[in-house]
Backbone as CSV, one residue per row, in Angstrom:
resi,resn,N_x,N_y,N_z,CA_x,CA_y,CA_z,C_x,C_y,C_z
1,MET,-1.907,5.298,29.191,-2.182,5.401,27.905,-3.740,6.622,28.362
2,ILE,-2.716,7.852,27.525,-3.952,9.188,27.635,-4.596,9.016,26.662
3,LYS,-5.491,9.950,26.282,-6.467,10.277,25.323,-6.163,11.290,25.001
4,LEU,-5.917,11.714,23.427,-6.217,13.256,23.079,-7.016,13.750,21.693
5,LYS,-7.485,14.874,21.593,-8.328,14.845,20.012,-7.118,15.450,18.886
6,ARG,-6.944,14.926,18.213,-5.563,14.800,16.961,-5.422,16.573,16.781
7,SER,-7.106,17.359,17.012,-6.314,19.146,17.066,-5.593,19.389,18.426
8,GLN,-5.241,18.894,19.460,-4.327,19.089,20.910,-3.253,18.535,20.015
9,CYS,-2.910,18.334,18.947,-1.185,17.678,18.854,-0.745,18.220,17.424
10,SER,0.302,18.045,17.360,1.400,18.004,16.857,2.104,16.566,16.091
11,ILE,1.566,16.035,15.136,2.266,14.962,14.330,3.108,14.709,13.873
12,LEU,3.983,14.031,14.170,4.764,13.572,12.964,5.247,11.842,12.881
13,PRO,5.200,11.955,11.605,4.932,9.984,11.254,6.775,10.504,10.732
14,LEU,6.665,9.275,11.622,8.223,8.527,11.711,7.984,6.759,11.246
15,VAL,8.453,6.206,9.904,8.965,4.363,9.456,9.593,4.142,10.375
16,LEU,9.609,2.851,10.878,11.074,2.283,11.272,10.781,0.554,11.277
17,LYS,11.982,0.154,11.400,11.813,-1.087,10.376,11.181,-2.019,11.997
18,GLY,11.301,-3.257,11.970,10.511,-4.364,12.842,10.550,-4.047,14.171
19,ASN,12.237,-3.956,14.370,13.061,-4.427,15.905,12.890,-3.239,16.238
20,TRP,12.824,-2.183,15.725,12.754,-0.586,16.606,11.530,-0.687,17.142
21,TYR,10.205,-0.645,15.880,9.417,-0.205,16.371,8.755,-1.210,17.705
22,ASP,9.264,-3.462,17.252,8.883,-3.589,18.899,9.521,-2.776,19.922
23,LEU,10.503,-2.828,19.537,11.168,-1.780,21.194,10.450,-0.702,21.956
24,ILE,10.005,0.115,20.943,9.170,1.172,21.351,7.662,0.754,21.667
25,ALA,7.154,-0.218,21.292,5.751,-0.153,21.346,6.378,-1.233,22.811
26,SER,7.247,-1.760,23.413,7.255,-2.949,24.701,8.036,-1.548,25.443
27,GLY,7.985,-0.736,25.038,8.905,0.634,26.532,10.162,0.248,26.588
28,GLU,10.775,-0.943,26.247,12.234,-0.941,26.076,13.365,0.445,25.326
29,LYS,12.674,0.849,24.465,13.782,1.645,23.801,12.860,3.438,23.867
30,LYS,13.819,4.001,24.954,13.079,5.383,25.511,13.425,6.866,24.281
31,GLU,13.981,6.256,23.278,14.623,7.614,22.909,14.330,7.092,21.110
32,GLU,14.110,8.581,20.362,14.127,7.483,18.340,15.774,9.110,18.081
33,TYR,16.102,8.563,16.775,16.984,9.418,16.370,17.110,9.376,14.986
34,ARG,17.492,10.508,14.650,17.328,11.147,13.018,18.849,12.014,13.353
35,ALA,19.478,11.337,12.248,20.298,12.141,12.141,20.692,13.620,11.650
36,ASP,21.186,14.824,11.804,21.285,16.240,11.596,21.893,16.338,10.212
37,THR,20.523,16.051,9.304,20.741,16.388,7.868,19.299,17.550,7.431
38,PRO,19.884,18.738,6.552,19.056,19.320,6.339,17.318,19.110,6.367
39,TYR,17.290,17.234,5.379,15.438,16.726,5.245,15.075,16.624,6.480
40,TRP,16.023,16.165,8.394,15.549,16.275,9.132,15.145,17.572,10.045
41,ARG,15.931,18.253,9.631,16.136,20.021,10.348,14.774,20.556,10.061
42,LYS,14.632,20.245,8.926,13.548,21.346,8.585,12.513,20.447,8.600
43,ARG,11.971,18.780,8.699,10.427,18.302,9.193,10.424,18.090,10.782
44,ILE,11.646,18.170,11.520,12.208,18.326,12.882,11.279,19.880,13.179
45,GLY,12.120,20.318,12.716,11.832,22.431,13.297,10.518,22.540,12.491
46,ASN,10.128,22.667,12.070,8.956,22.612,11.717,7.590,21.876,12.587
47,TRP,8.030,20.744,13.171,6.941,20.032,14.036,7.032,20.781,14.836
48,ILE,8.804,20.627,15.149,8.775,21.628,17.020,7.959,23.086,16.447
49,MET,8.024,23.750,15.640,7.085,25.364,15.432,5.618,25.190,15.626
50,ARG,5.288,24.503,15.002,3.580,23.801,15.298,2.934,23.716,16.936
51,TYR,4.834,23.556,17.432,4.020,22.577,18.946,4.047,23.603,20.200
52,ASN,4.632,25.093,19.351,4.334,26.010,20.522,3.066,26.950,20.257
53,PHE,1.797,25.900,19.744,0.485,26.509,19.835,-0.284,25.926,21.567
54,GLY,0.482,25.371,21.792,0.153,25.180,23.538,-0.192,23.181,23.235
55,GLY,-0.076,23.003,22.308,-0.727,21.319,22.154,0.489,20.333,22.722
56,HIS,-0.098,19.043,21.916,1.565,18.143,22.365,2.744,17.569,21.396
57,LEU,3.120,17.516,21.585,4.343,16.558,20.746,4.272,14.926,20.755
58,VAL,3.470,14.557,19.933,3.386,13.396,18.877,3.859,12.725,18.005
59,ILE,4.476,11.650,18.589,4.896,10.860,17.082,4.382,9.316,16.612
60,ALA,3.443,9.623,15.414,2.732,8.616,14.611,4.189,6.960,14.362
61,PHE,4.405,6.445,15.101,5.450,5.327,14.381,4.669,4.309,13.741
62,SER,5.384,4.170,12.056,4.067,2.582,11.447,5.593,1.915,11.220
63,ARG,5.199,0.525,11.165,5.760,-0.497,11.201,6.048,-0.671,9.663
64,GLY,7.334,-0.124,9.295,7.569,-0.471,7.610,6.495,0.852,6.977
65,TYR,6.215,0.933,5.950,5.102,1.226,5.196,3.843,1.452,4.784
66,CYS,3.157,1.166,6.605,1.954,1.313,6.542,1.656,2.107,7.299
67,LYS,-0.067,1.455,8.191,-0.604,2.905,8.818,0.122,2.661,9.693
68,PRO,0.376,3.823,10.604,0.808,4.017,11.863,0.155,3.475,12.808
69,GLY,0.355,2.694,13.710,-0.007,2.437,14.687,0.402,2.663,15.809
70,LEU,1.206,2.932,16.155,1.855,3.499,17.863,1.418,5.447,17.993
71,TYR,1.510,5.881,18.598,1.619,6.999,18.882,2.106,7.126,20.361
72,VAL,2.947,8.260,20.293,3.403,7.591,21.571,3.756,9.640,21.435
73,GLU,2.892,9.891,22.808,3.930,11.066,23.293,5.064,11.523,23.648
74,ALA,5.900,12.189,23.075,7.299,12.932,23.111,7.568,13.782,24.025
75,CYS,8.513,13.767,25.335,9.007,15.037,25.899,9.151,15.835,25.677
76,GLY,10.796,15.949,24.291,10.880,17.064,24.089,12.353,15.933,22.777
77,VAL,13.205,17.577,21.699,13.321,16.702,20.975,15.164,17.836,21.187
78,ASN,16.195,16.728,21.429,17.889,17.125,21.792,18.018,16.899,20.810
79,ILE,19.501,17.767,20.131,20.555,17.465,19.357,21.619,16.981,19.973
80,TYR,22.147,15.947,20.107,23.627,15.114,20.286,24.612,14.971,19.734
81,HIS,25.790,15.399,20.304,26.986,14.823,19.214,27.279,13.848,20.000
82,ASP,28.479,12.551,18.796,29.148,11.868,19.348,27.992,10.754,19.362
83,ARG,29.010,9.451,19.794,28.236,8.081,19.367,26.762,8.469,20.886
84,LEU,25.921,7.591,20.049,24.272,7.937,20.910,24.729,6.196,21.812
85,HIS,24.408,5.299,21.250,24.178,3.959,21.770,24.891,2.990,21.147
86,PRO,25.960,2.599,21.633,27.244,1.783,20.248,26.914,0.311,20.135
87,SER,25.682,0.347,21.314,25.070,-1.276,21.359,24.118,-1.243,20.311
88,TRP,23.435,-0.175,19.984,22.443,0.008,18.791,22.747,-0.135,17.529
89,GLY,24.123,0.550,17.279,24.917,0.379,16.259,24.711,2.341,15.793
90,GLU,24.690,2.866,16.515,24.339,4.278,16.123,25.478,5.192,15.965
91,PRO,25.367,5.356,14.600,27.225,6.740,13.950,27.183,7.247,14.970
92,THR,28.155,8.212,14.638,29.095,8.951,15.454,28.617,10.048,14.503
93,GLY,28.505,11.334,15.036,28.106,12.822,14.032,27.189,13.298,15.053
94,SER,26.168,13.834,14.283,25.273,15.251,15.348,24.038,14.148,15.069
95,HIS,23.319,14.434,16.188,21.791,13.589,16.057,20.854,14.059,16.408
96,TYR,19.266,14.176,16.157,17.985,14.712,17.243,17.956,13.451,17.882
97,VAL,17.641,13.521,18.871,16.894,12.548,20.242,16.042,13.243,20.287
98,ILE,14.818,12.364,19.872,13.753,12.189,21.003,12.981,11.423,21.742
99,ALA,12.692,12.081,22.720,12.335,11.485,24.039,11.011,11.030,24.108
100,LEU,10.411,10.183,24.355,9.715,9.532,24.228,9.323,9.336,25.702
101,LYS,7.724,9.601,25.670,6.937,9.784,26.981,5.695,8.389,26.711
102,ARG,4.796,8.909,27.040,3.709,7.341,26.815,3.148,7.598,25.922
103,ARG,2.252,6.338,26.000,1.280,5.996,24.697,0.269,7.037,24.784
104,VAL,-0.236,7.226,23.254,-1.312,8.241,23.018,-2.438,7.366,22.660
105,GLN,-3.454,8.216,22.870,-4.655,7.242,21.539,-5.708,7.950,21.214
106,LEU,-5.683,8.718,19.812,-5.681,9.552,19.302,-7.133,9.693,18.883
107,ILE,-7.994,10.131,19.279,-9.318,10.385,18.673,-9.823,11.663,18.169
108,ASP,-11.131,11.579,17.114,-11.154,12.648,16.570,-12.758,13.206,16.757
109,LYS,-13.514,12.681,17.563,-14.513,13.203,18.468,-14.123,13.661,19.601
110,PRO,-14.878,15.109,20.008,-14.780,15.396,21.026,-15.041,15.036,22.138
111,LEU,-13.639,15.500,23.585,-13.456,14.730,24.397,-14.639,15.090,25.458
112,ASN,-14.927,14.089,26.198,-16.182,14.050,26.998,-15.114,14.364,28.500
113,GLN,-16.180,14.373,29.601,-15.118,14.207,30.769,-14.807,13.033,30.664
114,ASP,-15.880,11.824,30.526,-15.630,10.264,31.099,-14.620,9.838,30.223
115,ASP,-13.896,10.618,29.488,-12.869,10.376,27.563,-11.322,10.472,29.020
116,LEU,-11.313,11.233,29.820,-10.290,11.703,30.440,-10.141,10.807,31.697
117,LYS,-10.811,10.374,32.513,-10.835,9.376,33.526,-9.934,7.942,33.098
């Protein structure tokens, strides 16, 4: 787990059902999916554009509609077509695939050298 200041990140909040949240928290699920619709195209597109400042892409996952409890750094975002994971019930069509990297701890105070260890 790495520590990042909030000002170093572009944060995308995503709400998940309990079973998907648990799979990501355990590290079993390494990607998150969103349909390629105008709504998600705008949200994900704006989030990626904010990343151009040289910070980190971070996703704030919440289990249902509660306070986010899991922050994960994203490796990147791709758009795929076709069925992604049939065993997980993914529909056919175009989807955004967000590759997940590692857990992040967000802090509001300035970082010290000790925090980086």
